[in-house]
C-alpha positions in Angstrom: -121.4 -178.4 -72.6 -122.9 -174.9 -71.8 -126.0 -174.3 -69.8 -128.1 -173.5 -72.8 -127.6 -176.9 -74.4 -127.8 -178.9 -71.2 -131.3 -180.0 -70.4 -130.3 -180.4 -66.8 -130.2 -176.7 -66.3 -133.6 -175.9 -67.8 -136.4 -175.1 -65.5 -140.2 -174.8 -65.9 -142.4 -172.6 -63.9 -145.6 -174.5 -63.1 -148.9 -173.1 -62.1 -149.8 -173.9 -58.4 -152.6 -176.2 -59.7 -150.3 -178.3 -61.9 -147.6 -178.4 -59.1 -150.3 -179.7 -56.7 -151.6 -182.3 -59.1 -148.2 -183.7 -59.9 -147.1 -183.7 -56.2 -150.3 -185.4 -55.1 -149.6 -188.1 -57.8 -146.0 -188.5 -56.5 -147.1 -188.7 -52.9 -149.7 -191.5 -53.7 -147.0 -193.4 -55.5 -144.6 -193.0 -52.6 -147.3 -194.4 -50.3 -147.8 -197.4 -52.7 -144.1 -198.1 -52.7 -144.1 -198.0 -48.9 -146.9 -200.4 -48.9 -145.1 -202.8 -51.2 -142.0 -202.6 -49.0 -144.3 -203.5 -46.0 -145.7 -206.4 -48.0 -142.3 -207.8 -48.6 -141.4 -207.3 -45.0 -144.4 -209.3 -44.0 -143.8 -212.1 -46.5 -146.9 -211.3 -48.5 -147.8 -213.6 -51.4 -145.9 -212.9 -54.6 -149.0 -212.4 -56.7 -150.4 -209.8 -54.3 -147.1 -207.9 -54.4 -147.1 -208.0 -58.2 -150.5 -206.5 -58.4 -149.4 -203.6 -56.3 -146.3 -203.2 -58.2 -148.5 -203.0 -61.4 -150.6 -200.3 -59.8 -147.4 -198.3 -59.1 -146.5 -198.7 -62.8 -149.9 -197.5 -63.9 -149.6 -194.5 -61.5 -146.2 -193.6 -63.0 -147.5 -193.9 -66.5 -150.4 -191.5 -65.5 -147.9 -189.0 -64.0 -145.7 -189.2 -67.2 -148.8 -188.6 -69.4 -149.8 -185.6 -67.5 -146.3 -184.1 -67.4 -145.8 -184.8 -71.0 -149.0 -183.2 -72.0 -148.2 -180.1 -70.0 -144.7 -180.1 -71.5 -146.0 -180.1 -75.0 -148.7 -177.5 -74.4 -146.2 -175.1 -72.7 -142.5 -175.6 -73.2 -142.6 -177.1 -76.7 -145.1 -174.6 -78.0 -143.2 -171.8 -76.5 -140.0 -172.9 -78.0 -141.4 -173.5 -81.5 -143.0 -170.0 -81.4 -139.5 -168.7 -80.5 -138.1 -170.5 -83.6 -136.2 -173.1 -81.4 -136.9 -176.1 -83.5 -134.4 -178.2 -81.7 -137.1 -178.8 -79.1 -138.6 -181.3 -81.7 -135.5 -183.4 -81.5 -135.6 -183.2 -77.7 -139.3 -184.2 -77.6 -138.5 -187.2 -79.9 -135.7 -188.4 -77.7 -137.9 -188.0 -74.6 -140.7 -190.0 -76.2 -138.2 -192.7 -77.3 -137.1 -193.0 -73.6 -140.7 -193.1 -72.3 -141.5 -195.9 -74.7 -138.8 -198.3 -73.8 
């Protein structure tokens, strides 16, 4: 597979504001995960851990929504304007993976 067809080699330049928002979300989730780990280490009650786990899932969903929205508004629109309609198939595949 060449670089042009492998999504692993694509990059996206993000604005400093977008980068900061996304990194802040990830940092909060990282803290939540460390908190859950600490709860396990302290033998916390299962239901309390599950509530925190659900909060991390919700935070990840919010991260994905923001990133997906940015992706559609920038990368997808750009590629469509350039006549690269294969971006639609890529987007559909991405959405299918997110909805599992």
